[in-house]
C-alpha positions as CSV (number, residue, x, y, z in Angstrom):
1,M,-11.2,0.6,-39.1
2,S,-15.1,1.9,-39.8
3,K,-17.0,4.7,-38.0
4,D,-19.3,2.3,-37.0
5,L,-16.3,0.0,-34.9
6,T,-14.4,3.0,-33.9
7,E,-17.7,4.4,-31.8
8,A,-18.3,1.4,-30.5
9,L,-15.0,0.9,-29.2
10,R,-15.4,4.3,-27.9
11,A,-18.7,3.8,-26.0
12,L,-17.3,1.0,-24.5
13,T,-14.2,2.3,-22.7
14,E,-15.6,5.9,-22.0
15,G,-18.9,4.8,-21.3
16,S,-22.3,5.7,-22.7
17,G,-22.5,8.7,-20.0
18,T,-26.0,8.1,-18.9
19,K,-24.8,6.0,-16.1
20,D,-23.8,7.6,-12.4
21,K,-20.1,8.0,-12.0
22,P,-19.4,6.4,-8.7
23,E,-18.2,9.0,-6.5
24,P,-14.5,9.6,-5.8
25,M,-13.1,8.5,-2.6
26,K,-13.2,10.4,0.2
27,T,-9.6,11.4,1.8
28,R,-8.6,9.5,5.0
29,G,-5.7,10.7,7.4
30,A,-3.1,8.6,8.6
31,A,-4.3,6.1,11.6
32,A,-3.0,6.9,15.0
33,S,0.3,5.8,16.2
34,V,-0.3,3.7,19.1
35,K,2.3,2.3,21.5
36,A,2.1,-0.5,23.9
37,S,4.3,-2.9,25.9
38,V,4.1,-5.7,27.7
39,P,6.1,-7.1,30.9
40,L,7.8,-10.2,30.3
41,A,6.9,-13.2,32.8
42,G,9.3,-13.0,36.0
43,S,11.1,-9.9,34.6
44,V,12.7,-8.5,37.9
45,S,12.6,-5.1,35.9
46,G,9.5,-5.0,34.6
47,T,10.5,-4.1,31.7
48,G,10.6,-7.1,29.4
49,G,12.8,-8.2,26.8
50,I,14.6,-10.9,25.6
51,A,18.7,-11.0,26.3
52,S,20.3,-11.5,23.3
53,P,21.5,-14.3,21.4
54,L,18.3,-16.7,21.5
55,T,19.3,-20.6,21.2
56,E,17.1,-23.0,19.9
57,T,16.4,-25.7,22.5
58,A,16.1,-28.5,19.8
59,F,14.9,-29.3,16.0
60,S,12.5,-31.6,17.7
61,D,10.6,-29.1,19.9
62,R,9.3,-27.1,16.6
63,E,5.7,-27.8,16.3
64,F,4.4,-27.5,12.4
65,W,0.9,-26.8,11.0
66,T,-0.6,-30.0,9.3
67,G,-0.7,-29.7,5.6
68,G,2.0,-27.1,5.8
69,F,1.9,-24.1,3.0
70,T,1.3,-24.8,-0.7
71,S,3.1,-23.6,-3.6
72,T,1.1,-21.3,-5.7
73,D,1.3,-23.4,-8.7
74,G,0.2,-26.1,-6.3
75,L,3.4,-28.4,-7.2
76,F,4.8,-28.3,-3.9
77,V,4.3,-28.6,-0.2
78,F,6.5,-26.8,1.7
79,P,6.4,-27.7,6.0
80,A,5.0,-24.6,8.0
81,I,6.5,-24.0,11.6
82,K,3.6,-23.5,14.3
83,K,6.0,-23.3,17.1
84,T,9.7,-22.9,17.9
85,S,11.2,-22.9,21.2
86,F,14.3,-20.8,22.4
87,K,16.8,-20.0,25.5
88,D,17.9,-16.2,25.5
89,A,21.2,-15.3,26.9
90,N,19.9,-15.7,30.3
91,D,18.5,-18.8,30.1
92,A,14.3,-18.0,30.0
93,P,12.5,-19.3,27.8
94,V,11.2,-17.6,24.6
95,V,8.6,-19.5,22.2
96,V,7.8,-18.0,18.7
97,A,4.7,-18.9,17.5
98,G,3.4,-18.2,14.2
99,R,-0.1,-17.8,13.2
100,R,-2.2,-18.8,10.2
101,G,-3.7,-17.0,8.0
C-alpha cells in the first residue's frame, strides 16, 4: 500500500482532529420504581384481580386490526388481534385489548 493511501485511510478512520469532538454522555441513574394498582370494577374486596383460569367467550368475539401486521420482507400479512374477550373463574368479564404501535 502506498503511503498516501495509508494516510488517507488513517485520516478517514481517526478523523483529522480539527473538528470538535462531541461531549461524552452524562451518567444517568436508573428510573425510579413506581407501584400502582387499579381496583377491578365490581370487586368486593377492592383489591382487584382475575380469578384463573380465563376462558375465551367465543372466537367470533375477537376484533382484529384492519390491515394486520406485514412481515419485514413484505411477503406476508398476519392478522393482528385488537381485542379478545374472556370470562374468569368467577364468571366476570375480562377484556384484553392490544394497541398498535
